[in-house]
LODOKOL-726594 format. One line per field, with one value per residue (C-alpha): residue number from 1; residue in one letter; x, y, z. Coordinates in nm, 4 decimals, padded with zeros to 6 digits, m for minus. Example, Ala and Ser with C-alpha at 12.3 -4.5 7.8 and 13.67 -1.06 7.14 Angstrom:
<sites>
nr	c(1,2)
rest	c(a,s)
xx	c(01.2300,01.3670)
yy	c(m00.4500,m00.1060)
zz	c(00.7800,00.7140)
</sites>
This chain:
<sites>
nr	c(1,2,3,4,5,6,7,8,9,10,11,12,13,14,15,16,17,18,19,20,21,22,23,24,25,26,27,28,29,30,31,32,33,34,35,36,37,38,39,40,41,42,43,44,45,46,47,48,49,50,51,52,53,54,55,56,57,58,59,60,61,62,63,64,65,66,67,68,69,70,71,72,73,74,75,76,77,78,79,80,81,82,83,84,85,86,87,88,89,90,91,92,93,94,95,96,97,98,99,100,101,102,103,104,105,106,107,108,109,110,111,112,113,114,115,116,117,118,119,120,121,122,123,124,125,126,127,128,129,130,131,132,133,134,135,136,137,138,139,140,141,142,143,144,145,146,147,148,149,150,151,152,153,154,155,156,157,158,159,160,161,162,163,164,165,166,167,168,169,170,171,172,173,174,175,176,177,178,179,180,181,182,183,184,185,186,187,188,189,190,191,192,193,194,195,196,197,198,199,200,201,202,203,204,205,206,207,208,209,210,211,212,213,214,215,216,217,218,219,220,221,222,223,224,225,226,227,228,229,230,231,232,233,234,235,236,237,238,239,240,241,242,243,244,245,246,247,248,249,250,251,252,253,254,255,256,257,258,259,260,261,262,263,264,265,266,267,268,269,270,271,272,273,274,275,276,277,278,279,280,281,282,283,284,285,286,287,288,289,290,291,292,293,294,295,296,297,298,299,300,301,302,303,304,305,306,307,308,309,310,311,312,313,314,315,316,317,318,319,320,321,322,323,324,325,326,327,328,329,330,331,332,333,334,335,336,337,338,339,340,341)
rest	c(x,x,x,x,x,x,x,x,x,x,x,x,x,x,x,x,x,x,x,x,x,x,x,x,x,x,x,x,x,x,x,x,x,x,x,x,x,x,x,x,x,x,x,x,x,x,x,x,x,x,x,x,x,x,x,x,x,x,x,x,x,x,x,x,x,x,x,x,x,x,x,x,x,x,x,x,x,x,x,x,x,x,x,x,x,x,x,x,x,x,x,x,x,x,x,x,x,x,x,x,x,x,x,x,x,x,x,x,x,x,x,x,x,x,x,x,x,x,x,x,x,x,x,x,x,x,x,x,x,x,x,x,x,x,x,x,x,x,x,x,x,x,x,x,x,x,x,x,x,x,x,x,x,x,x,x,x,x,x,x,x,x,x,x,x,x,x,x,x,x,x,x,x,x,x,x,x,x,x,x,x,x,x,x,x,x,x,x,x,x,x,x,x,x,x,x,x,x,x,x,x,x,x,x,x,x,x,x,x,x,x,x,x,x,x,x,x,x,x,x,x,x,x,x,x,x,x,x,x,x,x,x,x,x,x,x,x,x,x,x,x,x,x,x,x,x,x,x,x,x,x,x,x,x,x,x,x,x,x,x,x,x,x,x,x,x,x,x,x,x,x,x,x,x,x,x,x,x,x,x,x,x,x,x,x,x,x,x,x,x,x,x,x,x,x,x,x,x,x,x,x,x,x,x,x,x,x,x,x,x,x,x,x,x,x,x,x,x,x,x,x,x,x,x,x,x,x,x,x,x,x,x,x,x,x,x,x,x,x,x,x)
xx	c(10.7759,11.0702,11.1334,11.0804,10.8124,10.6175,10.6320,10.5264,10.2342,10.1234,10.1150,10.0027,09.8310,09.9374,09.9292,10.0944,10.3259,10.4585,10.5070,10.7016,10.9139,11.0080,11.1173,11.3083,11.4821,11.5790,11.7218,11.9324,12.0493,12.1278,12.2514,12.0711,12.2272,12.1353,11.7930,11.7263,11.8171,11.5247,11.2625,11.1319,11.1823,10.8098,10.8256,11.1318,10.9608,10.6580,10.8699,11.0660,10.7415,10.6229,10.9480,11.1069,10.8554,10.9492,11.3242,11.3570,11.4885,11.8659,11.8266,11.5849,11.6786,11.7523,11.4311,11.3457,11.2448,10.9176,11.0080,10.9761,10.6550,10.4810,10.2942,09.9442,10.0556,10.3255,10.0752,09.8403,10.1245,10.2155,09.8555,09.8331,10.1290,09.9319,09.6596,09.8254,09.6713,09.7043,09.7725,09.8586,09.9776,10.1885,10.2630,10.4139,10.1885,10.1555,10.0398,09.8014,09.6377,09.6005,09.4674,09.2091,09.1081,09.0657,08.8499,08.6207,08.5701,08.5524,08.3383,08.5092,08.6803,09.0557,09.2246,08.9301,09.1676,09.2959,08.9550,08.9974,09.3223,09.1523,08.8920,09.1592,09.3497,09.0297,08.9312,09.2713,09.3891,09.0660,09.0805,09.0332,09.3261,09.2461,09.1285,09.3993,09.4326,09.5810,09.7937,10.0164,10.3811,10.5642,10.9034,10.8569,10.9381,10.6242,10.6166,10.7268,10.5127,10.5490,10.3271,10.3367,10.1711,10.1559,10.4523,10.6616,10.7715,10.6307,10.7107,10.8153,10.8111,10.7470,10.4662,10.4160,10.0650,10.0465,10.2496,10.1696,10.3740,10.4799,10.5454,10.7606,10.7284,11.0402,11.2301,11.3552,11.5269,11.2722,11.2127,11.3900,11.2207,11.3378,11.2664,11.4777,11.3783,11.4098,11.3441,10.9787,10.9535,10.7172,10.9727,10.7494,10.9840,11.1010,10.9080,10.9355,10.7357,10.6231,10.4112,10.0445,09.9458,09.9618,10.2470,10.3080,10.2308,10.3871,10.5790,10.3962,10.3683,10.3946,10.1212,10.0299,09.8996,09.7530,09.9782,09.7326,09.6788,10.0573,10.0668,09.7754,09.9564,10.2758,10.0824,09.8806,10.1983,10.3555,10.0423,10.0208,10.3861,10.3348,10.0154,10.1342,10.2009,09.8494,09.6872,09.6237,09.5342,09.1926,09.1202,09.2299,09.0211,08.7150,08.7745,08.8101,08.5031,08.3085,08.3712,08.0836,08.2550,08.2882,08.4657,08.7502,08.7801,08.7876,09.0641,09.2705,09.2151,09.3302,09.6511,09.7500,09.7549,09.6221,09.9768,10.0930,09.8070,09.8880,10.2451,10.1160,09.8773,10.1215,10.3744,10.1202,10.0382,10.4094,10.4243,10.1528,09.8600,09.5353,09.3123,08.9967,08.9958,09.0196,08.7554,08.9550,09.2801,09.1345,08.9922,09.3315,09.5004,09.2327,09.2648,09.6446,09.6474,09.3963,09.5981,09.9213,09.7762,09.6483,10.0083,10.1298,10.1445,10.0943,09.9493,09.6760,09.9379,10.1528,09.8608,09.7676,10.1276,10.1790,09.8302,09.7995,10.1688,10.1036,10.2664,10.3721,10.3531,10.6186,10.5053,10.6799,10.4975,10.1582,10.2303,10.3310,10.0055,09.7997,10.0110,09.9802,09.6014,09.5833,09.7847,10.0935,10.4616,10.5848,10.7585,10.7733,11.0753,11.1521,10.9960,10.6839,10.6783,10.3517,10.2296,10.0773,09.9471)
yy	c(13.3770,13.3184,12.9672,12.7124,12.5250,12.8452,12.9522,12.6106,12.5797,12.9334,12.8499,12.4860,12.4218,12.2180,11.8717,11.9300,12.2000,11.9620,11.6922,11.9318,12.0445,11.6808,11.6539,11.9828,11.8720,11.5403,11.7270,11.9499,11.6564,11.4074,11.6488,11.6973,11.4043,11.1452,11.3056,11.2941,10.9247,10.8492,11.0000,10.9526,11.2328,11.3142,11.3405,11.5664,11.7941,11.8205,11.8996,12.1638,12.3317,12.3486,12.4439,12.6766,12.9655,12.9833,12.9738,12.6262,12.4529,12.4567,12.6649,12.9147,13.2836,13.4079,13.4977,13.8390,13.8992,13.7113,13.5087,13.6113,13.7389,13.4679,13.5718,13.4381,13.2293,13.0656,12.9957,12.8300,12.6143,12.5046,12.4172,12.2132,12.0019,11.8967,11.7419,11.4185,11.0771,10.8694,10.5498,10.5631,10.3182,10.5130,10.3388,10.3863,10.4583,10.0971,09.9709,10.2655,10.1979,09.8251,09.8804,10.1237,09.8690,09.6050,09.8433,09.8997,09.5286,09.4097,09.6324,09.8129,10.1366,10.1798,10.0439,09.8159,09.5175,09.6465,09.6327,09.2741,09.3669,09.6634,09.4248,09.1847,09.4639,09.6039,09.2612,09.1942,09.5366,09.7177,09.9999,10.0293,10.1755,10.4428,10.3322,10.2850,10.5666,10.4941,10.7674,10.7840,10.8686,11.0031,10.9583,10.5800,10.3340,10.2075,09.8769,10.0003,10.0867,10.2262,10.1984,10.5088,10.6029,10.9834,11.0129,10.7495,10.4501,10.1141,09.8931,09.8997,09.6509,09.5791,09.4047,09.3044,09.3038,09.0316,08.8013,08.5984,08.5617,08.2050,08.1290,07.8325,07.7585,07.7791,07.4824,07.3385,07.4767,07.6054,07.3934,07.5002,07.7684,07.9660,08.2789,08.4049,08.3207,08.5895,08.5994,08.6464,08.9887,08.8362,08.5673,08.2771,08.1270,08.2187,08.3949,08.4358,08.6244,08.4152,08.4972,08.4086,08.1878,07.8370,07.6330,07.8740,07.6214,07.6678,07.3738,07.1327,07.2524,07.6193,07.8774,08.1135,08.4654,08.7336,09.0418,09.2480,08.9619,08.9491,09.3234,09.2932,09.0103,09.2165,09.5283,09.3267,09.1781,09.5229,09.6745,09.4012,09.4592,09.8374,09.8505,10.1248,10.3602,10.3014,10.4526,10.8172,11.1069,11.1330,10.7652,10.7896,11.1044,10.9256,10.6244,10.8440,11.0498,10.7259,10.6362,10.8649,10.9451,11.3207,11.3009,11.0857,11.2793,11.6214,11.5108,11.3636,11.6681,11.9079,11.7301,11.5004,11.6184,11.4052,11.3849,11.2348,10.9854,10.8875,10.8073,10.6063,10.3908,10.3424,10.2193,09.9727,09.8471,09.8007,09.5880,09.3627,09.5036,09.5717,09.8707,09.6684,09.7511,10.1241,10.2308,10.0580,10.2098,10.5630,10.5116,10.3942,10.7055,10.9323,10.7791,10.8001,11.1621,11.2724,11.0934,11.2508,11.6018,11.5599,11.5201,11.8412,12.1786,12.4307,12.7763,12.8991,13.1188,12.8097,12.6255,12.9226,12.9695,12.6040,12.5663,12.2383,12.1650,12.0649,11.8375,11.6889,11.3269,11.1064,10.8387,10.5520,10.6496,10.6555,10.3244,10.1720,10.2853,10.1050,09.7889,09.7754,09.8177,09.5311,09.3080,09.3071,09.3566,09.7161,09.6442,09.3431,09.1171,09.1521,09.3439,09.1663,09.1000,09.1803,08.8566,08.8028,08.5029)
zz	c(10.6644,10.4309,10.5656,10.2825,10.4790,10.5497,10.1868,10.0577,10.2993,10.2197,09.8514,09.8389,10.1709,10.4697,10.3128,09.9775,10.1119,10.3771,10.1131,09.8901,10.1857,10.2423,09.8785,09.9038,10.2247,10.0627,09.7631,09.9878,10.2016,09.9230,09.6593,09.3316,09.1413,09.4065,09.4489,09.0729,09.0605,09.2943,09.0611,08.7092,08.4591,08.4818,08.8615,08.8412,08.5893,08.8162,09.1229,08.9311,08.8216,09.1808,09.3577,09.1003,09.1395,09.5081,09.4293,09.5865,09.2742,09.2032,08.8870,09.0495,09.0914,09.4417,09.6290,09.7687,10.1286,10.0879,09.7817,09.4163,09.2672,09.0666,08.7556,08.6974,08.3993,08.6129,08.8894,08.6386,08.5111,08.8642,08.9476,08.6273,08.7404,09.0486,08.8326,08.7260,08.6550,08.9710,08.7737,08.4065,08.1400,07.8910,07.5629,07.2194,06.9249,06.8002,07.1393,07.1843,06.8475,06.9156,07.2689,07.1329,06.8673,07.1390,07.3440,07.0436,06.9843,07.3483,07.3932,07.6781,07.7629,07.7367,08.0468,08.1313,08.1330,08.4705,08.6429,08.7583,08.9319,09.1007,09.2412,09.3672,09.5426,09.6950,09.8294,09.9830,10.0999,10.1862,09.9302,09.5561,09.3613,09.1025,08.7574,08.4978,08.2472,07.9052,07.7470,07.4377,07.4943,07.1911,07.3583,07.3854,07.1049,06.9239,07.1170,07.4610,07.7649,08.1183,08.4254,08.6487,08.9774,09.0168,08.7811,08.9600,08.7532,08.8683,08.5692,08.2054,07.9218,07.5558,07.3693,07.0071,06.8583,06.5947,06.8177,07.1272,07.4429,07.5210,07.8864,07.9889,08.3617,08.5739,08.7133,08.3849,08.0748,07.8221,07.5109,07.1911,06.9803,06.6769,06.8855,07.1781,07.5348,07.8016,08.1755,08.2665,08.4401,08.6982,08.7835,08.6800,08.4207,08.0705,07.7942,07.4183,07.1573,06.8585,06.5512,06.5224,06.2333,06.0833,06.2231,06.5098,06.7796,07.1227,07.2721,07.4987,07.8570,07.7613,07.8056,07.5228,07.5890,07.3643,07.3687,07.5743,07.8197,07.8604,07.9330,08.1780,08.3580,08.3968,08.5049,08.7600,08.9076,08.9334,09.0910,09.3558,09.4452,09.4650,09.6713,09.9136,09.6221,09.4867,09.7959,09.7065,09.9336,09.7634,09.8278,10.1911,10.2464,10.1056,10.3311,10.6405,10.5513,10.5177,10.8813,10.9890,11.3173,11.3467,11.6838,11.5540,11.2299,11.3969,11.6349,11.3533,11.1304,11.4033,11.4959,11.2053,10.8455,10.5624,10.4294,10.7602,10.7615,10.4036,10.5074,10.8060,10.6078,10.3220,10.5784,10.7181,10.3690,10.3068,10.6224,10.4829,10.6853,10.4941,10.5704,10.6333,11.0087,10.9272,11.1859,11.4588,11.3295,11.3311,11.6802,11.8097,11.6711,11.8157,12.1652,12.1558,12.0394,12.3042,12.5732,12.4502,12.4397,12.7975,12.9168,12.7514,12.9227,12.6437,12.6723,12.4419,12.2706,12.2050,12.0499,11.8318,11.7225,11.6358,11.4877,11.2959,11.3266,11.6906,11.7649,11.4220,11.5337,11.3764,11.1336,11.3235,11.6449,11.4721,11.2985,11.6308,11.7926,11.5288,11.5402,11.9195,11.9012,11.6498,11.8849,11.6623,11.7495,11.7426,11.4107,11.1801,11.2273,10.8559,10.5670,10.4462,10.0730,09.9050,09.7552,09.4125,09.2266)
</sites>
């Protein structure tokens, strides 16, 4: 029972414990410096809060026979780290104040400027990403912002209320302006911030955007390029529960954890495959798992000992099953870029 996986599952459940074990194993394999470079500071803080009480973080004390005792206050703190906004726009104080002022005059709620993007992603990919939460971030400069999905950085930028963003399309040098041109983060050309007011007219052929419209454009581009990371376990569970097929769901629940399924469907999204045929995908997995189990010779004691870890199907195998059922090659010839317009 002192194995890291056993301790994590005992504390956090099968799905999240398995996920944390994967992070722990990566940390041990890569070394802490390389592991830390793959995560945002917020994600690292959350992982430390979850792994440290079980002595699985580098600075943790050595565990006892069954791991260290965890005080109630520590347990509450760990549980709190699991409750994170799925998709959040963190911004400096000036941007937060101006966004709130826009929401009061729109009228709309904070983050409502992302709703159109949610609809576009739902229509194309077959699931709706979580709503965008807006949160102040004292550590950011007043005009800076970050877009995070479950603590993982998706995009970052700056915006200047009181100025407009001027966009010069790519393909030709931008016209002269008394303000500096920079590369458009979406790759569509060159951009410059210019004041609003008399005489502040953008050059011919350039597009002018309100500061919040410029932010929304950058956030939308980043969200479309990060679709797999926008699929959450809660969203996937709701989609699977909506299939209304108890036979398929019970088979999947017994032999494939939600964490495994999340990795499978995120992989498919990353290969450019939407989740619209989800009933067919779930049915293909169910048929393949039943057929696989029929070929195994396991005693009842083996099944009881392995419980839900039987047989821990690999993500590539499950992905291949779905691709074959959809009439696709076993793997794409090259990574498919997620498009955006």
